[in-house]
MIDOSE-1310 file (N, C-alpha, C; in nm, 2 decimals, decimal comma, always signed):
residues 154
msny	-0,77/-13,04/+5,89/-0,64/-13,08/+5,89/-0,70/-13,28/+5,87; -0,63/-13,30/+5,73/-0,65/-13,47/+5,73/-0,53/-13,57/+5,79; -0,60/-13,72/+5,83/-0,51/-13,76/+5,87/-0,39/-13,87/+5,78; -0,44/-13,81/+5,67/-0,30/-13,92/+5,59/-0,21/-13,78/+5,50
evdy	-0,12/-13,83/+5,41/-0,03/-13,77/+5,32/-0,08/-13,79/+5,17; -0,07/-13,75/+5,10/-0,06/-13,80/+4,94/+0,08/-13,75/+4,87; +0,11/-13,89/+4,84/+0,23/-13,91/+4,77/+0,28/-13,95/+4,61; +0,28/-13,90/+4,51/+0,29/-13,89/+4,33/+0,41/-13,97/+4,30
ptve	+0,45/-14,10/+4,36/+0,52/-14,17/+4,26/+0,53/-14,20/+4,14; +0,64/-14,19/+4,08/+0,59/-14,25/+3,91/+0,68/-14,33/+3,87; +0,61/-14,44/+3,83/+0,69/-14,58/+3,79/+0,67/-14,60/+3,67; +0,80/-14,65/+3,58/+0,78/-14,73/+3,48/+0,76/-14,84/+3,43
tpdn	+0,66/-14,87/+3,34/+0,63/-14,98/+3,27/+0,77/-15,07/+3,18; +0,73/-15,22/+3,19/+0,83/-15,27/+3,14/+0,85/-15,19/+2,98; +0,74/-15,15/+2,91/+0,74/-15,12/+2,79/+0,78/-14,97/+2,78; +0,84/-14,90/+2,88/+0,89/-14,79/+2,89/+0,78/-14,66/+2,91
vnls	+0,68/-14,69/+2,95/+0,58/-14,57/+2,99/+0,55/-14,56/+3,13; +0,56/-14,45/+3,17/+0,60/-14,35/+3,29/+0,40/-14,34/+3,32; +0,41/-14,43/+3,44/+0,30/-14,39/+3,51/+0,30/-14,31/+3,63; +0,22/-14,25/+3,65/+0,18/-14,17/+3,80/+0,05/-14,22/+3,86
arif	+0,10/-14,19/+3,99/-0,01/-14,25/+4,09/-0,04/-14,16/+4,16; -0,18/-14,19/+4,28/-0,12/-14,13/+4,36/-0,18/-14,19/+4,46; -0,09/-14,21/+4,59/-0,11/-14,26/+4,72/-0,15/-14,21/+4,79; -0,25/-14,20/+4,89/-0,29/-14,18/+4,99/-0,23/-14,26/+5,08
kpkd	-0,14/-14,17/+5,22/-0,09/-14,27/+5,33/-0,14/-14,23/+5,45; -0,15/-14,30/+5,58/-0,17/-14,22/+5,70/-0,10/-14,16/+5,75; -0,08/-14,08/+5,83/+0,02/-14,00/+5,88/+0,05/-14,07/+6,00; -0,03/-14,14/+6,02/+0,04/-14,26/+6,15/+0,01/-14,40/+6,12
eikd	+0,13/-14,45/+6,11/+0,21/-14,57/+6,01/+0,11/-14,72/+6,09; +0,04/-14,75/+5,97/-0,04/-14,83/+6,03/+0,05/-15,00/+5,99; +0,08/-15,02/+5,85/+0,15/-15,09/+5,77/+0,20/-15,02/+5,72; +0,35/-15,08/+5,66/+0,43/-15,05/+5,60/+0,44/-15,09/+5,43
slvv	+0,25/-15,14/+5,40/+0,28/-15,19/+5,30/+0,12/-15,15/+5,24; +0,06/-15,15/+5,12/-0,02/-15,13/+5,05/-0,13/-15,24/+4,94; -0,23/-15,19/+4,89/-0,28/-15,29/+4,81/-0,31/-15,17/+4,73; -0,33/-15,24/+4,58/-0,33/-15,15/+4,44/-0,48/-15,17/+4,40
vlvq	-0,61/-15,08/+4,43/-0,68/-15,10/+4,38/-0,72/-15,03/+4,26; -0,77/-15,10/+4,13/-0,79/-15,06/+4,00/-0,89/-15,08/+3,93; -0,93/-14,93/+3,89/-1,08/-14,99/+3,84/-1,06/-14,96/+3,64; -0,99/-14,79/+3,62/-0,95/-14,76/+3,49/-0,85/-14,84/+3,50
wapi	-0,79/-14,84/+3,36/-0,65/-14,84/+3,30/-0,57/-15,03/+3,38; -0,64/-15,09/+3,44/-0,59/-15,16/+3,55/-0,51/-15,25/+3,47; -0,48/-15,28/+3,33/-0,40/-15,36/+3,26/-0,25/-15,30/+3,26; -0,27/-15,16/+3,24/-0,14/-15,11/+3,25/-0,10/-15,11/+3,38
agsv	-0,16/-15,06/+3,44/-0,09/-14,99/+3,64/-0,10/-15,17/+3,69; -0,14/-15,24/+3,65/-0,12/-15,38/+3,66/+0,03/-15,42/+3,68; +0,06/-15,38/+3,53/+0,17/-15,43/+3,49/+0,33/-15,40/+3,59; +0,33/-15,31/+3,66/+0,43/-15,26/+3,79/+0,41/-15,27/+3,90
vdqv	+0,29/-15,37/+3,92/+0,28/-15,41/+4,02/+0,37/-15,50/+4,12; +0,45/-15,57/+4,04/+0,54/-15,65/+4,11/+0,71/-15,53/+4,11; +0,71/-15,41/+4,03/+0,80/-15,30/+4,04/+0,81/-15,20/+4,19; +0,70/-15,21/+4,29/+0,64/-15,13/+4,36/+0,64/-15,23/+4,51
eqvv	+0,77/-15,21/+4,58/+0,79/-15,32/+4,71/+0,69/-15,30/+4,82; +0,60/-15,20/+4,80/+0,53/-15,23/+4,88/+0,40/-15,26/+4,88; +0,39/-15,27/+4,76/+0,23/-15,33/+4,70/+0,24/-15,45/+4,73; +0,16/-15,50/+4,81/+0,10/-15,69/+4,91/-0,01/-15,74/+4,80
gyvs	-0,07/-15,66/+4,73/-0,19/-15,73/+4,69/-0,25/-15,60/+4,58; -0,36/-15,71/+4,48/-0,39/-15,64/+4,39/-0,54/-15,63/+4,35; -0,60/-15,54/+4,39/-0,75/-15,52/+4,35/-0,81/-15,51/+4,18; -0,87/-15,56/+4,12/-0,89/-15,53/+4,01/-1,04/-15,49/+3,95
lgyp	-1,13/-15,44/+3,94/-1,28/-15,39/+3,89/-1,27/-15,42/+3,80; -1,35/-15,51/+3,71/-1,37/-15,51/+3,59/-1,23/-15,51/+3,49; -1,14/-15,61/+3,52/-1,01/-15,64/+3,45/-1,06/-15,66/+3,30; -1,00/-15,61/+3,19/-1,05/-15,67/+3,09/-0,95/-15,77/+2,99
fgmm	-1,01/-15,87/+3,04/-0,92/-16,01/+2,95/-0,96/-16,06/+2,85; -1,05/-15,96/+2,80/-1,18/-16,05/+2,62/-1,04/-16,00/+2,55; -1,10/-16,06/+2,41/-1,01/-16,08/+2,31/-0,99/-15,92/+2,26; -1,13/-15,86/+2,23/-1,07/-15,68/+2,20/-1,04/-15,61/+2,28
asil	-1,02/-15,65/+2,42/-0,98/-15,59/+2,55/-0,79/-15,64/+2,48; -0,80/-15,76/+2,51/-0,64/-15,81/+2,48/-0,53/-15,77/+2,36; -0,62/-15,70/+2,25/-0,57/-15,62/+2,11/-0,50/-15,50/+2,18; -0,55/-15,44/+2,27/-0,50/-15,31/+2,33/-0,40/-15,34/+2,47
fgrh	-0,44/-15,44/+2,57/-0,35/-15,44/+2,68/-0,30/-15,58/+2,67; -0,29/-15,68/+2,59/-0,28/-15,80/+2,57/-0,11/-15,82/+2,65; -0,03/-15,74/+2,62/+0,09/-15,74/+2,65/+0,11/-15,74/+2,80; +0,02/-15,61/+2,87/+0,00/-15,62/+2,97/-0,03/-15,71/+3,10
hkai	-0,13/-15,79/+3,04/-0,15/-15,94/+3,13/-0,07/-15,99/+3,19; +0,07/-16,04/+3,11/+0,17/-16,10/+3,18/+0,19/-16,12/+3,29; +0,21/-15,96/+3,28/+0,31/-15,91/+3,42/+0,22/-15,93/+3,54; +0,05/-15,91/+3,55/-0,01/-15,92/+3,65/-0,01/-16,02/+3,65
lgss	-0,05/-16,16/+3,54/-0,07/-16,28/+3,56/+0,07/-16,37/+3,64; +0,13/-16,29/+3,62/+0,32/-16,38/+3,67/+0,33/-16,31/+3,80; +0,30/-16,24/+3,84/+0,28/-16,16/+3,97/+0,27/-16,30/+4,10; +0,31/-16,32/+4,18/+0,32/-16,38/+4,32/+0,21/-16,34/+4,39
kpkl	+0,21/-16,17/+4,41/+0,11/-16,13/+4,54/-0,01/-16,14/+4,49; -0,09/-16,17/+4,59/-0,22/-16,22/+4,59/-0,31/-16,14/+4,50; -0,41/-16,12/+4,42/-0,50/-16,09/+4,36/-0,63/-16,14/+4,36; -0,70/-15,99/+4,33/-0,89/-16,02/+4,37/-0,92/-15,95/+4,23
fvmg	-1,00/-16,00/+4,13/-1,08/-15,95/+4,06/-1,24/-16,01/+4,04; -1,28/-15,89/+4,05/-1,43/-15,85/+4,10/-1,46/-15,82/+3,89; -1,57/-15,93/+3,87/-1,64/-15,88/+3,79/-1,78/-15,91/+3,78; -1,86/-15,79/+3,67/-2,02/-15,88/+3,69/-2,04/-15,93/+3,56
trdg	-2,12/-16,03/+3,56/-2,13/-16,15/+3,52/-2,16/-16,12/+3,37; -2,22/-15,97/+3,36/-2,27/-15,95/+3,23/-2,16/-15,83/+3,15; -2,04/-15,86/+3,20/-1,94/-15,74/+3,14/-1,93/-15,76/+2,99; -1,90/-15,68/+2,93/-1,95/-15,65/+2,76/-1,75/-15,67/+2,74
ftsv	-1,70/-15,66/+2,85/-1,50/-15,68/+2,78/-1,48/-15,79/+2,79; -1,55/-15,90/+2,94/-1,47/-16,05/+2,94/-1,58/-16,11/+3,02; -1,58/-16,24/+2,95/-1,69/-16,30/+2,96/-1,60/-16,38/+3,12; -1,73/-16,44/+3,21/-1,67/-16,54/+3,28/-1,55/-16,61/+3,27
kqle	-1,60/-16,72/+3,14/-1,50/-16,84/+3,09/-1,38/-16,77/+3,06; -1,37/-16,70/+2,98/-1,25/-16,54/+2,97/-1,18/-16,54/+3,07; -1,21/-16,49/+3,20/-1,15/-16,46/+3,32/-1,09/-16,57/+3,38; -1,22/-16,71/+3,37/-1,12/-16,80/+3,44/-1,01/-16,91/+3,39
nklk	-1,03/-16,85/+3,23/-0,94/-16,94/+3,15/-0,79/-16,85/+3,15; -0,81/-16,74/+3,19/-0,66/-16,63/+3,22/-0,59/-16,72/+3,34; -0,66/-16,68/+3,44/-0,66/-16,71/+3,57/-0,61/-16,87/+3,63; -0,63/-16,97/+3,51/-0,60/-17,07/+3,51/-0,45/-17,15/+3,55
saag	-0,37/-17,01/+3,47/-0,24/-16,98/+3,41/-0,15/-16,92/+3,56; -0,26/-16,82/+3,60/-0,17/-16,73/+3,73/-0,12/-16,76/+3,78; +0,00/-16,67/+3,85/+0,10/-16,74/+4,01/+0,03/-16,68/+4,09; +0,07/-16,70/+4,24/+0,01/-16,71/+4,32/-0,09/-16,73/+4,40
hnet	-0,19/-16,61/+4,48/-0,32/-16,63/+4,54/-0,39/-16,56/+4,43; -0,50/-16,64/+4,38/-0,61/-16,53/+4,31/-0,78/-16,59/+4,37; -0,82/-16,47/+4,37/-0,96/-16,49/+4,39/-1,04/-16,38/+4,31; -1,15/-16,47/+4,28/-1,27/-16,38/+4,21/-1,35/-16,36/+4,31
hlie	-1,45/-16,28/+4,22/-1,60/-16,21/+4,28/-1,67/-16,16/+4,17; -1,77/-16,24/+4,15/-1,89/-16,18/+4,06/-2,01/-16,20/+4,08; -2,03/-16,08/+4,01/-2,17/-15,98/+4,04/-2,28/-16,04/+3,94; -2,37/-16,11/+4,01/-2,46/-16,15/+3,91/-2,56/-16,06/+3,80
gvsh	-2,55/-16,07/+3,66/-2,65/-16,00/+3,59/-2,58/-15,88/+3,56; -2,46/-15,80/+3,65/-2,42/-15,67/+3,61/-2,34/-15,69/+3,52; -2,33/-15,53/+3,45/-2,23/-15,51/+3,35/-2,10/-15,42/+3,39; -2,00/-15,42/+3,29/-1,87/-15,38/+3,34/-1,92/-15,23/+3,37
feme	-1,98/-15,14/+3,31/-1,99/-14,98/+3,36/-2,09/-14,99/+3,48; -2,21/-15,07/+3,49/-2,32/-15,08/+3,58/-2,17/-15,08/+3,74; -2,14/-15,21/+3,76/-2,06/-15,23/+3,86/-1,97/-15,09/+3,87; -1,93/-15,00/+3,79/-1,84/-14,92/+3,81/-1,95/-14,80/+3,88
gpay	-2,03/-14,80/+3,91/-2,16/-14,69/+3,90/-2,16/-14,69/+4,12; -2,26/-14,62/+4,14/-2,24/-14,55/+4,29/-2,36/-14,71/+4,37; -2,39/-14,75/+4,27/-2,51/-14,86/+4,35/-2,40/-14,97/+4,37; -2,29/-14,97/+4,37/-2,21/-15,08/+4,36/-2,10/-15,06/+4,46
daam	-2,11/-14,92/+4,51/-2,00/-14,87/+4,54/-1,96/-14,94/+4,70; -2,08/-14,96/+4,79/-2,06/-15,04/+4,95/-2,02/-15,14/+4,92; -2,06/-15,25/+4,79/-2,03/-15,38/+4,79/-1,91/-15,43/+4,76; -1,82/-15,29/+4,66/-1,70/-15,27/+4,61/-1,60/-15,30/+4,77
veli	-1,59/-15,19/+4,84/-1,58/-15,12/+4,97/-1,59/-15,29/+5,05; -1,68/-15,31/+5,07/-1,67/-15,42/+5,12/-1,56/-15,52/+5,10; -1,56/-15,54/+4,95/-1,50/-15,72/+4,90/-1,36/-15,67/+4,89; -1,31/-15,57/+4,93/-1,17/-15,48/+4,87/-1,14/-15,47/+5,05
lkfi	-1,21/-15,44/+5,15/-1,18/-15,43/+5,29/-1,15/-15,62/+5,33; -1,26/-15,74/+5,29/-1,26/-15,85/+5,33/-1,10/-15,88/+5,31; -1,09/-15,87/+5,09/-0,97/-15,91/+5,04/-0,83/-15,87/+5,13; -0,86/-15,74/+5,16/-0,71/-15,65/+5,24/-0,66/-15,78/+5,36
dslg	-0,83/-15,77/+5,47/-0,86/-15,84/+5,59/-0,77/-15,99/+5,59; -0,77/-16,05/+5,43/-0,73/-16,13/+5,41/-0,59/-16,21/+5,40; -0,50/-16,07/+5,36/-0,37/-16,09/+5,33/-0,29/-16,14/+5,42; -0,30/-16,11/+5,58/-0,19/-16,16/+5,65/-0,13/-16,32/+5,61
dkqp	-0,25/-16,38/+5,58/-0,16/-16,51/+5,57/-0,12/-16,57/+5,43; -0,13/-16,46/+5,35/-0,13/-16,51/+5,17/-0,02/-16,39/+5,12; +0,11/-16,35/+5,21/+0,22/-16,29/+5,17/+0,32/-16,32/+5,06; +0,34/-16,29/+4,96/+0,40/-16,35/+4,84/+0,54/-16,37/+4,91
vl	+0,65/-16,51/+4,83/+0,71/-16,47/+4,86/+0,83/-16,40/+4,79; +0,86/-16,32/+4,81/+0,96/-16,22/+4,72/+1,09/-16,29/+4,70
């Protein structure tokens, strides 16, 4: 018997795409909020962060802000960059989709509290591998713990 329930909400993006999510909720309610952690399709799912009231923070592992990725996902960047909800962007310094400079430039115009964590010498897909799982969990938990004093004004 598990100590959580699974919810499968659907949220519509501003460009009328329906996204399905899987949310693991503790059976014993700890908080009435959640943090979205995204690895794949982060730009698309990030575009609906402000549409889900329970989302109080956003974590992206390897968000693609680079020029080529912007061709595919550029219309989704505006929503996450404009969100006042706290955000953490984790990226390897050898990410093939986004350079450190591109990430820094994008986040200069981002609303709300934004944090970055760079992993030196690591590529986009390498960071998503099992060798970095423990480090990712540690970063995410530290970010979640920091949210108490960074709640967005809605």
